[in-house]
N, C-alpha and C positions, 0 to 999 in steps of 0.2 A: 624452533627451527635449528637444524644442524648448523654448527659454526661455519663449516665450509661445504659448499655445494658446487657441483660441477654442471655447468650449462653447456653441454657438448655441442648443441646445434649452432651456437654462435662462438664457441671457442673461448668462453670466459670462465675463470675460476673466481668465484665471488665469496666474500665473507661478510658477516654483519659488521665487524669492526671496520672493514674497508669502506663500507657505505657510510658509516658515521663520519669517518674522516673525509670522505669524498664530498658529502653534503656540506660539512663545515668549510672545507676549502672552497667549494663552489660559491657559498654565500659571501665569503670574504673577497673572492675575486670580483663578484658582481658589484660589491660596494665600491670598489676601486675603479670600476670602468667609467668612462666618460659619459657625459650627458648626450654627446653626439652619437655615441654608439648605441645608447639606450633607445634612440628613435629609429634604429635600423630594423627592418622587418626580420622577425624570427630570432633576434639575439636576446640573450640573457634570461629568457623565461624558462623556468623549470616546470614541467607538467606535473599534475597531481600523480599520474601513473609513475613518474620518475622520482617522486618523493617517497621512496620505498620504505624507509624506516618508520613511516607513519602508518603503514597498513600491513606490511608483510607479517609482523608478529600476530596480527589478528586473524590471519588466514591459516596459521599453523594448526594442523590436526582438525581442520574443518573441511566439510564438503562444500565446494564453492561453485556457484553459478555465475556466469559472466554475461552481462548484457552489453553487446558491442557490435561493431561492424569493421569495415576496412580502415576506419579512422583511428582505431585503438592501437596506435603504434608508439614506441618509445625508442630513444637512441640506444644502440648496443653498448656504447662506451659512456657509462653514467658518470665517469670522472672527467668528462670533457665539457667545457663551457658550451651551452647550446649555440648553434649557428645553423644557417641554412645548409651548410655542407655537412654538419653533423647528422642531419636528418636524411642524408643519402645512405646512411648505414643504420638501418632500423630493424626492430623486431616487433612482432605483434604481441600485445599484452597476454593473449592466450598462450602463445608459444613460450613467452618469457616465464609465466607462472608455472606452467607444466614443467619447463626445463629446470627450474630450481626446486621442484619437488612438491609444489602446491597441488592438492587433490581437487583439480577441476573436474566436475562431473557433468556439467551441462552448459550449453550456450543458448543465448536468446538473441534474436536479430530483429531490427526495426524495418521500416519501409526501405525498399531497395535491396534488402537481404543482407546476409552476413558478409558477402563479398562486395556489396554496394554497387551492383551492376544492373539491377532490374529497373524497368521503366517506372516513372512516377505513377503511383496508383495501382500498379500491377499487383495481383495477389501473389503472396510469397508462401510457398509450402514449407512445412517443417521437413527436416531430413537429417542426414548424417554428414558431418564435416569430414571430408576424405583425408585430410592431413592428420587430424587428431583422433578420428573415429568417435568423436563425441556427438551426442544428439544435439541438433539445433532446433529450438522451438521458435517458430515465426510469431512475432508480435505485431503482425500487420494482416489486413484482410479481415477474416471472420474471428480471429483470435487476438484481439489487441491487448487484452489483459491476461496475464498468466493465470491459469486455473490452479486451484489448490493442488491437484494431482501433478501439476507440472513443476511445482516448487517444493513438494513435500520431502524430497530426498536431498534438499539443499539446506545448509546451515546459514549461509550468508550469500547475498547477491552483490556482486561488484558491477557497477555501472560505469562504463568508459566509452563515451562517444563524443564526437566533435559537433557541437551545435553551431549555428551561424547567426543566432540572435534575432530571428524573426518569428512572430507568433504562429504563422502558418507553416513553419518548418516542423515536421511532425515528430522530431526526436524528443521534444519536451512533452508531447502527449504520451509517447511511450514511457517516458520517465514517470509521469503521473500514475499510469496504470501499474508500473512496477512498484512504486511506493505504496500504492493502495493494496495490491495483492500481498506485498510483504507485511504490511500492517495487519491485514486480516488473518495472516497465517503465522504471525510471530517470528518473522525472519528479519535479520538486520540487513540494511542496505548501506554500502560504502560507495560513494560517488567520487571517482577520481577526476578532479576538476581539470578543465581545459579552457584556454582563452576564448573569449568571444570576439571574433573579428569585426563585429558591429557593436561592440560594447562601449563605444565612445559617445553614444548619444541615445536619447529616448525620444520617440516621436510616433505619431499616428493616432487614430481614433482608438479609444479604449473599448474593448468588446462588450456588447450588450448580451445579457443572458439568453435572449431568444435566438441568438445566432451561434450558440455553442455547438461545436462539432469537433472532429478529430483534427481539423486545421485551426482550431481555436477553442481551447477548453477552459481558459481562465480570463478574468476581467482585467486584461493587461493591454497596453498599446501594441501596435504592430512591432515596433522596435522597443525592447524593454531594458536594454543596457545592463544585462547581468550575465555572469557566467552560468553554466549549467549547474554548478554547485550552489551558487547563490540562489538560483531559481528553484532548486530542489528544496532549499530551506524555506523559501516563501510558500511553496505548495504545502509543505508540512505545517509551517507555523501559522498560516492563515486559515487552516481548517478546510482546505479545498478538497481533501480526500473524502470519500463517501462517509456520511454520518459524522464528519469531523474527526475521524480517527487519526492517530499520529503514528508514523513509522519510526522505528528505531534507526535513525539516520546519522551518518557521519560523513563529513566532507573532508577529503584529503586535498589541501590547498595547493595552489600554484606557488612557485617561488619567484619573487621579483616581478610580479605582474601588477599593473594598474589598469584602470579602464581606458586610459589613453595609450596603452601599449599597442603598437602595431604588430600583428602576428601573421606571418605568411604560412598558411596551412601546408604541411608537407605532403598531403594526399587529398584528392578531391573528396569533399564530404558527401557528395551524391553525384550521379552521372552527369547532370547538366549544370554543375557549378565547377567549371574547369580551372578557374584561377581566382586570384584575390580581387580583381576588378569585378568579375561576375558576382562574387559574394557581396561586395560593397554595394552594387546596384540592385541586388536581389530584393530587398524590402520594397523598392519602388517598382521595379519591372515585373515582379511576380503578380502584381495586380492585373496585368494584361491577360493572365490566365482566365479571368472572369469576363473576357470580351471576345469578339470575333477577330482579334489581332494575335498574330504569332509573336511569341516572346523570345524567339531565337532558338527554340528547340528545332533540331534538324539542321543546325549549322555548327560551326566550330566556335562561335562566339555567343553561346547561350546566355540569355538575360543581359546581353550587351547590345542588343539590337531589337527593334520591334517593327512589324509591318504586316500588311495584308493586301490582297488583291483590290481592296476597296479604299485604299488610301493613295490613289493615283496622282494626287496633287503633290505628293512628297517625292523628293528626288532620288533617295537611296533605293536600290533594288537588290533583292537576293531571293534564292529559291530553296526552301527547306526540303531536305531529303531524309530518307530513312537512315538512322545512325544508331549505333549501340546506345541503349539508354533512352532512345527516342525513336522507336521503330515506326510510329505513326504520328508524326508531328502535325500540328494544325497547318493546313494548306500544303500538305506534302506534294512536291513536284509542281507547285504553282508559283508563278512570279509574284513576289510580295513587294510592296512599296512602303517605305517607312523612313526610319532614322537609325543611323549607326551611332551608338553611344560608346564605342570602344575607346574613344579618346577623351571622354568627359572627365572633369576633375574628380578627385576623391570626395565622396559625399559624406556629409555629417548631418543630414536630415533626409526625410523622405521627399522625393521629387514627384510632385503631382502634375507638373507641366506637360510631361510626355503623355500621360493618360488623357489629360484635358485636350491636348493637341490632336491626339488620335480620334477622340470623340467628335471634335469639331470638323475634322477632315473626312470622317467615315461617310461612305456613299451608299451603304447597304445596311438595312435594319433586319433583325435587331442587332444592336451593338453589344449588348450584354448577353451572356450565355447562361444556360441553366445547368444546375447540378441536381438532378432529380427534380423535385418540385420547387426548389429554391434557386434564386439567382446566385450564381457562383461568386460574383463580385461582393455581394452582401456577406457571404460567409467568410471570404478572404479578408475583407475590411472589418468584419465583426459588427456591422451596422448597415442599415439601409440609407443612412444619412449621407455618406460620401457619394453614393450613386445619385441620389436626388439633388445634391448640391451641384454636381457636375452637369446634370440635366438642366438645372436652373440657370446655368451660366456663371456660377460663382468662380472667382479667381482662386489661385492657390493660397494667396494670403488670406482671403476671406474664409476659406474652408479651414485653414489651420487655426485661425482665431477661435473657431468653435470647439477645438480640441482642448484648449488650455485648462479649463476648469477640471476636467477629468484627469488630465496629465498631472496637474499639481497634486490631486488626491492620490494618484498612483505613486508619485515620487515619495510621498510620506510612507507608504507601505513598503516600497522598495528599499528605502533607507534602513529599515530594521534588519535587513538580511544581507547587506553588503559585507563582503569579506575584504575587499580591496578598495583602495582610494579611487 
């Protein structure tokens, strides 16, 4: 790479020696900051995409494909200690790499699209990015796995997306197929790691093979407590790719991250996760998607409220309406009765009490909804046992006790791939 490059779109003059010094200074400053500050949302964590000296040399003179969406942003000033304010002045990874002369030839987008504004489950078409004029290959809908002819003109694939740490959040499924296609076609994958906002715990039933789908491709619990980089290592290392093939994989690690680090995402990871509280509740409240209960889509507090017209014994009321990212929410324009969770404490485990409460108060059957020929709740939970346990009247404590053996086995697998404490 040239010693000096001009990034005109953000007004920076960058050099490789500068970044070496900047990263050294950054790490030194981090070591001296207080424990109080380390618990503050968003402070002190350097993203994999900002750990530039670890990956820029590998992209020099290569044709690069980038798997990303609206979450692939970094700070413009990489010599500044990260903070919430720093992320008010950002640049997208695609624009950054193009601006410093990297030969980016193709983009790949997940569910919700490259701009992250499509409804959940909506088919995303391939197209052209109007800003860069680069082709965008959709990896959602009928084309979840890159075809050979879609990566043949790429030397290396860079994966940079913000996960939220729940098995049914489909970015890890996209990751699986990218790794698989790369392995089959002799392409390297570089994952730019990002924090997991739900990385502080592991919980939920471990998925059974018969419930494998795009919302659950691996035998892991609902909450697996790993960054997307760690998860990529597990997919590759456990032989979960087709025929046990291995991808040429490299993880660019985070700086000063632990699994107890709290991280406030600077941009919504998808249209219906508007804030940190919604993301924290998501592993619990997303289970309502498998029921006749609205999970907050069509409101401004998505995944922070639940309700339906058939829970009239419950005091809270709201009416879902058509909104960007949720144009046809469940019970659109109907009064729903339920519970407001916007003030519940920070969660460090899956909460089943809300789902159990809704089941007990529901006045119209069926409570569980279908996804094709299968019950959606079974696919989301990765087993039919959770549904049957709720139907049988088991308590949250009794249900969770049945998860422990599988969770202990998973924790042993997980431990092999952890990068961070």
